[in-house]
C-alpha positions as CSV (number, residue, x, y, z in Angstrom):
1,M,-18.1,0.3,10.3
2,A,-19.8,-0.7,7.1
3,I,-19.7,-4.3,6.6
4,P,-20.1,-5.6,2.8
5,T,-21.7,-8.7,1.7
6,V,-19.0,-11.0,0.5
7,S,-19.4,-14.3,-1.5
8,V,-16.2,-16.3,-1.4
9,R,-15.1,-19.9,-2.5
10,P,-14.0,-22.3,0.1
11,G,-10.3,-22.3,0.9
12,H,-9.8,-18.6,0.7
13,P,-10.0,-15.7,3.3
14,D,-13.3,-14.0,4.1
15,F,-11.7,-10.7,3.4
16,L,-13.7,-9.0,6.0
17,D,-10.8,-7.1,7.6
18,L,-10.2,-5.1,4.7
19,P,-11.1,-1.4,4.8
20,W,-14.3,-1.6,2.6
21,R,-15.6,1.6,3.7
22,T,-13.4,3.3,1.3
23,S,-12.4,2.6,-2.3
24,V,-9.6,0.4,-3.1
25,A,-7.8,3.3,-4.6
26,E,-7.5,4.7,-1.2
27,W,-6.3,1.5,0.7
28,Q,-3.1,2.0,2.8
29,D,-4.1,-1.2,4.8
30,G,-1.3,-3.4,6.0
31,R,-2.4,-6.2,3.8
32,T,-2.0,-4.2,0.5
33,V,0.7,-4.8,-1.7
34,D,2.4,-2.8,-4.5
35,L,2.7,-4.9,-7.7
36,P,2.9,-3.8,-11.2
37,T,-0.3,-4.0,-13.3
38,G,-1.3,-2.9,-16.8
39,V,-3.7,-0.1,-17.8
40,H,-7.2,-0.7,-16.5
41,R,-10.3,1.3,-16.4
42,H,-11.2,0.3,-13.1
43,P,-9.3,0.5,-9.7
44,I,-7.3,-2.4,-8.6
45,A,-5.6,-3.2,-5.3
46,F,-3.4,-6.2,-4.4
47,V,-3.7,-7.8,-0.9
48,S,-1.6,-10.4,0.9
49,Y,-3.0,-13.3,3.1
50,D,-1.5,-16.5,4.3
51,E,-3.4,-18.3,1.6
52,G,-1.6,-16.1,-1.0
53,L,-2.0,-12.9,-3.0
54,Y,-5.2,-11.5,-4.4
55,A,-6.2,-8.8,-6.9
56,I,-9.3,-6.9,-6.1
57,K,-11.0,-4.8,-8.8
58,E,-13.8,-2.4,-8.2
59,L,-16.7,-2.0,-10.6
60,P,-20.4,-1.5,-10.8
61,R,-22.4,-4.2,-9.4
62,H,-23.9,-5.8,-12.5
63,L,-20.4,-5.8,-14.2
64,A,-18.8,-7.4,-11.0
65,H,-21.4,-10.3,-10.8
66,H,-21.0,-10.8,-14.6
67,E,-17.4,-11.0,-14.6
68,Y,-17.2,-13.2,-11.5
69,E,-19.8,-15.7,-13.0
70,T,-18.0,-15.5,-16.5
71,L,-14.5,-16.3,-15.1
72,R,-16.1,-19.3,-12.9
73,A,-17.7,-20.7,-16.0
74,L,-14.6,-20.3,-18.2
75,Q,-12.4,-22.2,-15.7
76,D,-14.3,-25.3,-16.8
77,R,-13.6,-24.6,-20.4
78,V,-10.2,-22.9,-20.6
79,R,-7.1,-23.3,-18.6
80,P,-5.2,-19.9,-18.8
81,I,-7.7,-17.9,-17.0
82,A,-7.7,-15.9,-13.7
83,N,-9.1,-17.9,-10.9
84,A,-12.2,-15.7,-9.5
85,V,-12.5,-16.6,-5.9
86,G,-15.2,-13.9,-4.6
87,V,-17.4,-11.1,-5.3
88,V,-18.2,-8.2,-2.9
89,E,-21.1,-5.9,-2.6
90,R,-21.0,-2.6,-0.7
91,G,-24.8,-2.4,0.0
92,W,-24.6,1.1,1.2
93,V,-23.2,2.2,-2.3
94,P,-25.8,2.9,-5.2
95,P,-25.2,-0.1,-7.5
96,D,-24.1,1.9,-10.5
97,E,-21.3,3.5,-8.6
98,E,-17.8,2.5,-9.6
99,W,-16.9,1.3,-6.1
100,S,-20.2,-0.4,-5.3
101,S,-18.8,-3.8,-5.8
102,A,-15.5,-5.8,-6.5
103,V,-14.3,-9.0,-7.9
104,I,-11.6,-10.9,-6.2
105,T,-9.2,-13.0,-8.2
106,E,-6.0,-15.1,-7.2
107,F,-3.0,-13.2,-8.2
108,V,-1.3,-15.3,-10.5
109,P,2.4,-15.9,-9.7
110,F,5.4,-15.3,-11.7
111,T,3.5,-13.2,-14.3
112,F,4.2,-10.0,-15.8
113,T,2.6,-7.3,-17.9
114,Y,3.2,-6.6,-21.7
115,R,5.2,-3.6,-20.9
116,E,7.8,-5.8,-19.2
117,L,8.3,-7.5,-22.5
118,I,9.0,-4.3,-24.5
119,H,12.3,-4.0,-26.0
120,G,12.7,-0.6,-27.7
121,G,9.4,0.2,-29.4
122,G,8.4,-3.4,-29.8
123,F,8.8,-6.8,-28.2
124,G,12.3,-7.8,-29.6
125,D,13.3,-11.4,-29.6
126,R,10.2,-12.2,-27.6
127,R,7.8,-10.9,-30.5
128,D,7.0,-14.2,-32.0
129,Q,6.5,-15.9,-28.8
130,M,4.2,-13.1,-27.4
131,L,2.1,-13.2,-30.5
132,D,1.8,-16.9,-30.7
133,A,0.5,-17.0,-27.0
134,F,-1.9,-14.1,-27.7
135,A,-3.4,-15.8,-30.6
136,G,-3.4,-19.1,-28.9
137,L,-5.5,-17.8,-26.1
138,L,-8.0,-16.2,-28.5
139,V,-8.3,-19.6,-30.3
140,E,-9.0,-21.4,-26.8
141,L,-11.4,-18.7,-25.9
142,H,-13.4,-19.1,-29.2
143,L,-13.3,-22.8,-29.3
144,A,-14.9,-22.6,-25.8
145,G,-17.6,-20.4,-27.0
146,C,-16.4,-17.1,-25.5
147,F,-16.8,-13.9,-27.1
148,W,-14.2,-11.6,-25.3
149,G,-15.4,-8.2,-26.5
150,D,-12.5,-6.3,-25.1
151,C,-9.3,-8.2,-26.0
152,S,-6.2,-6.0,-25.5
153,L,-2.6,-6.1,-24.3
154,S,-3.5,-4.7,-20.8
155,N,-6.4,-7.6,-20.2
156,V,-3.7,-10.3,-20.4
157,L,-0.9,-11.3,-18.2
158,Y,2.2,-13.3,-19.5
159,R,4.3,-16.0,-18.0
160,Y,7.3,-17.9,-19.2
161,D,6.2,-21.4,-20.1
162,A,9.4,-23.4,-20.8
163,G,10.9,-21.8,-24.0
164,T,7.8,-20.1,-24.8
165,V,5.3,-17.3,-23.5
166,E,1.9,-18.1,-22.0
167,A,-0.9,-15.6,-22.2
168,I,-3.4,-15.6,-19.4
169,M,-6.9,-13.8,-19.6
170,I,-7.5,-11.6,-16.5
171,D,-10.6,-9.5,-17.5
172,G,-13.9,-10.8,-18.3
173,E,-16.3,-8.0,-17.7
174,T,-17.3,-7.8,-21.4
175,A,-17.1,-11.5,-22.2
176,E,-20.1,-13.3,-23.2
177,L,-20.5,-17.2,-23.3
178,R,-22.3,-19.2,-25.9
179,D,-22.4,-22.7,-27.0
180,N,-20.6,-21.8,-30.2
181,L,-19.3,-18.7,-31.9
182,S,-20.1,-17.8,-35.6
183,A,-17.5,-16.9,-37.9
184,G,-18.9,-13.3,-37.9
185,Q,-18.7,-13.1,-34.0
186,R,-15.0,-14.3,-34.1
187,A,-14.2,-11.8,-36.7
188,H,-15.8,-8.9,-34.7
189,D,-13.7,-10.0,-31.7
190,L,-10.6,-10.0,-33.6
191,E,-11.4,-6.6,-35.2
192,I,-11.8,-5.3,-31.5
193,M,-8.5,-6.9,-30.7
194,E,-6.7,-5.3,-33.5
195,T,-7.9,-1.8,-32.8
196,N,-7.0,-2.3,-29.0
197,V,-3.7,-3.7,-29.8
198,A,-2.7,-0.8,-32.2
199,G,-3.7,1.8,-29.6
200,G,-1.7,0.0,-27.0
201,M,1.2,0.1,-29.3
202,A,0.6,3.7,-30.1
203,D,0.6,4.6,-26.4
204,I,4.0,2.8,-26.0
205,A,5.5,4.9,-28.7
206,F,4.1,8.1,-27.3
207,S,5.5,7.4,-23.8
208,Q,8.9,6.8,-25.4
209,G,8.8,9.9,-27.3
210,K,8.7,8.3,-30.7
211,D,6.6,9.2,-33.7
212,L,3.6,7.1,-34.4
213,D,5.2,5.7,-37.5
214,E,7.8,4.1,-35.3
215,A,5.1,2.1,-33.4
216,D,4.4,-1.6,-34.0
217,L,0.8,-0.8,-35.3
218,D,0.6,-4.1,-37.2
219,L,1.0,-6.2,-34.2
220,G,-2.7,-7.0,-34.1
221,T,-2.8,-7.9,-37.8
222,D,0.1,-10.4,-37.1
223,V,-1.9,-11.8,-34.3
224,I,-5.0,-12.3,-36.5
225,R,-2.7,-14.1,-39.2
226,R,-1.4,-16.6,-36.5
227,Y,-4.9,-16.9,-35.0
228,H,-6.3,-18.2,-38.5
229,A,-3.4,-20.4,-39.0
230,L,-4.1,-22.0,-35.7
231,W,-7.9,-22.2,-36.1
232,D,-7.7,-23.7,-39.5
233,E,-5.3,-26.3,-38.2
234,L,-7.6,-27.2,-35.3
235,T,-10.9,-27.2,-37.3
236,L,-9.9,-29.0,-40.4
237,D,-12.1,-31.8,-41.4
238,P,-10.0,-34.1,-43.4
239,V,-11.3,-36.8,-46.0
240,I,-10.0,-40.2,-45.4
241,G,-9.9,-43.0,-47.9
242,P,-10.4,-46.8,-46.9
243,D,-6.7,-47.4,-47.0
244,E,-5.7,-44.3,-44.9
245,R,-7.2,-45.2,-41.6
246,Y,-3.7,-44.4,-40.1
247,L,-4.5,-40.8,-40.7
248,I,-7.1,-40.8,-37.9
249,R,-4.4,-41.5,-35.3
250,A,-2.1,-39.1,-37.1
251,R,-4.5,-36.2,-36.9
252,I,-5.2,-36.8,-33.2
253,H,-1.5,-37.1,-32.6
254,R,-1.0,-33.7,-34.3
255,L,-3.6,-32.1,-32.3
256,N,-2.1,-33.3,-29.1
257,D,1.3,-32.3,-30.3
258,L,-0.1,-28.7,-30.6
259,G,-1.2,-29.2,-26.8
260,F,-5.0,-29.6,-27.4
261,D,-7.1,-32.3,-25.9
262,V,-9.3,-34.4,-28.1
263,G,-12.8,-35.3,-27.4
264,D,-15.2,-37.3,-29.6
265,V,-14.0,-38.2,-33.0
266,T,-16.9,-38.6,-35.6
267,L,-16.4,-40.3,-38.8
268,V,-19.2,-39.1,-41.5
269,P,-19.6,-40.7,-45.0
270,D,-18.2,-38.2,-47.4
271,E,-20.6,-37.0,-50.2
272,S,-17.7,-38.3,-52.9
273,G,-18.5,-42.0,-52.0
274,G,-15.9,-44.5,-52.4
275,N,-16.0,-45.6,-48.8
276,R,-14.4,-42.2,-47.8
277,V,-15.2,-40.7,-44.6
278,R,-14.9,-37.1,-43.2
279,M,-13.2,-36.9,-39.9
280,K,-14.6,-34.4,-37.4
281,V,-12.9,-33.9,-34.1
282,Q,-14.0,-32.2,-31.0
283,V,-11.2,-30.1,-29.8
284,G,-10.8,-29.3,-26.1
285,G,-8.6,-26.8,-24.2
286,R,-4.8,-26.4,-24.7
287,S,-3.8,-28.7,-21.7
288,Y,-3.0,-32.2,-23.2
289,H,0.5,-32.3,-21.9
290,S,-0.3,-30.5,-18.5
291,G,-3.2,-32.9,-17.9
292,R,-1.2,-35.9,-18.8
293,L,1.7,-34.9,-16.3
294,Y,-0.8,-34.3,-13.6
295,R,-2.4,-37.7,-14.2
296,L,0.9,-39.5,-14.2
297,A,2.7,-37.8,-11.4
298,R,0.3,-35.2,-9.8
299,I,2.5,-32.2,-10.9
300,E,0.9,-29.0,-11.9
301,A,2.6,-27.2,-14.8
302,S,1.7,-25.1,-17.8
303,E,1.4,-26.6,-21.1
304,H,4.9,-26.4,-22.5
305,Q,6.6,-26.8,-19.1
306,A,4.6,-30.0,-18.7
307,R,5.8,-31.2,-22.2
308,Q,9.3,-30.7,-21.3
309,I,9.1,-32.4,-18.0
310,L,7.2,-35.1,-19.4
311,S,10.3,-35.7,-21.7
312,D,12.5,-36.2,-18.6
313,L,9.9,-38.6,-17.1
314,H,10.0,-40.7,-20.3
315,Y,13.8,-40.4,-20.4
316,H,14.0,-42.0,-17.0
317,S,11.2,-44.5,-17.6
318,A,13.0,-45.8,-20.7
319,R,15.7,-47.1,-18.3
320,E,13.1,-49.0,-16.3
321,P,10.9,-50.5,-18.9
322,F,7.2,-51.1,-17.6
323,S,4.9,-53.8,-18.6
324,S,1.8,-52.5,-17.4
325,A,-0.2,-49.6,-16.6
326,E,0.1,-50.3,-12.9
327,S,4.0,-50.4,-13.1
328,R,4.0,-47.4,-15.4
329,D,2.0,-45.2,-12.9
330,L,4.4,-46.6,-10.2
331,M,7.5,-45.6,-12.4
332,A,5.9,-42.2,-12.7
333,M,5.8,-41.6,-8.9
334,M,9.2,-43.1,-8.4
335,W,10.4,-40.6,-10.9
336,R,8.7,-37.9,-9.1
337,V,10.0,-38.8,-5.4
338,Q,13.5,-39.8,-6.6
339,I,14.3,-37.4,-9.5
340,F,11.9,-34.5,-9.8
341,E,11.1,-33.4,-6.3
342,P,15.0,-33.5,-5.0
343,L,16.0,-31.5,-8.0
344,L,13.1,-29.0,-7.7
345,Q,13.9,-28.5,-4.0
346,R,17.5,-27.9,-5.1
347,I,16.4,-25.3,-7.5
348,K,14.2,-23.5,-4.9
349,E,17.2,-23.1,-2.5
350,D,19.6,-22.1,-5.2
351,V,17.6,-19.7,-7.3
352,P,14.6,-18.6,-5.0
353,H,13.7,-15.8,-7.2
354,R,12.8,-18.0,-10.1
355,E,9.6,-19.9,-10.5
356,P,10.7,-23.3,-9.7
357,V,8.8,-25.3,-12.4
358,Q,9.9,-23.0,-15.1
359,A,13.4,-23.1,-13.7
360,Y,13.3,-27.1,-14.0
361,A,12.1,-26.9,-17.6
362,D,15.0,-24.5,-18.4
363,F,17.4,-26.8,-16.7
364,L,16.2,-29.6,-18.8
365,H,16.5,-27.5,-22.1
366,H,20.0,-26.8,-21.0
367,R,20.8,-30.4,-20.3
368,F,19.6,-31.4,-23.8
369,L,21.7,-28.6,-25.4
370,M,24.8,-29.9,-23.7
371,S,24.2,-33.4,-24.6
372,T,23.6,-32.6,-28.3
373,S,26.6,-30.2,-28.5
374,Q,28.9,-32.8,-26.9
375,K,27.2,-35.7,-28.5
376,R,26.9,-37.6,-25.2
377,D,24.5,-38.4,-22.5
378,V,25.3,-35.4,-20.1
379,G,24.1,-36.4,-16.7
380,S,22.0,-34.2,-14.4
381,A,24.7,-33.6,-11.8
382,E,27.1,-32.0,-14.4
383,A,24.4,-30.3,-16.3
384,Y,22.9,-28.6,-13.2
385,I,26.4,-27.1,-12.1
386,H,26.9,-25.8,-15.7
387,W,23.5,-24.4,-16.0
388,A,23.4,-22.7,-12.5
389,T,26.8,-21.3,-13.0
390,E,26.3,-19.9,-16.4
391,N,22.9,-18.5,-15.7
392,Y,23.4,-17.4,-11.9
393,P,26.5,-15.4,-11.0
394,G,27.5,-16.1,-7.4
395,Y,26.0,-19.7,-7.5
396,D,27.7,-22.0,-5.0
397,P,27.6,-25.6,-6.2
398,G,27.7,-26.9,-2.6
399,D,27.0,-30.7,-2.3
400,P,26.6,-32.3,-5.7
401,I,23.2,-33.4,-6.7
402,E,22.5,-37.2,-7.1
């Protein structure tokens, strides 16, 4: 039996029990799982272990190592990235052969391909959310100095994030990392994306028996428009007068409100004089709310989910005012133990097919809408029964929640 060379990160299987003597396209191993995937140029297989599900993509050796190293490096810069856990070399196969090597990534749970968002020939009511997510991912990557080089609908997975959609990069074989990207490099990346997206939409129209003029060929152009609007918002260097120092805090709050972390704030004397300064902000990844939720309550969630869940934490904290950082942290953990975890467990039992944290965010939004429409503070117990009954036929209320 041929044994490959496997480099794998701690906490994951060694993958040596897989049938590496053949290409993943031929695998009928007991660990293989049939899962939907987009259109890819390289063979992909999904395998199941106690540690979780993994995607294995075959490609020539130099591309495999490049993609593995790129994804690993990006994980320190951008949050919505597939987690690369290993790279495999079949030493008996010439390195330029398609199946000479493979990259192993963790399967991103509760995600779906763009084809599952298709409604008719386009994306229906989800179009704006999908385009905002796509543009936001590109902005994050470019801020991190990543030139993607092959951005397409198929190289991204999507996941519901509270009332929005999150886009996750899963393919990095053509990506290049730099300290910063020039305007020309960003424009070139956007041109590639626009061409690839138009081709993807044309393929969808063709598969549905529609004429090309019925395809949503302007999808990529719309992504670019949203990209530039967000990029300009993040890279704005406002000039602040001596009596406008409050604008510094307002600028940071605006960036945090968009979900972006803020690093160093530099105030540079402006050429116009008059004690005016130009504010330059180091913008980080789009993880402000998710990072804050994790620091406060050790709960992992995507950005918009975290923002929604933080509102619940703040709602309950307001009933028990804290006077110090220590008591604030204690209040956050009490909320997690007494409110969040029991309700999350109830959701897991009642709607096991849903991603629990997403379902929790959906419930919070439902409770908010009920309270707003009824002009009163609707409690969680009442709102939960109404939410579950309305959205999940056959739901049995059982014992009331606390």
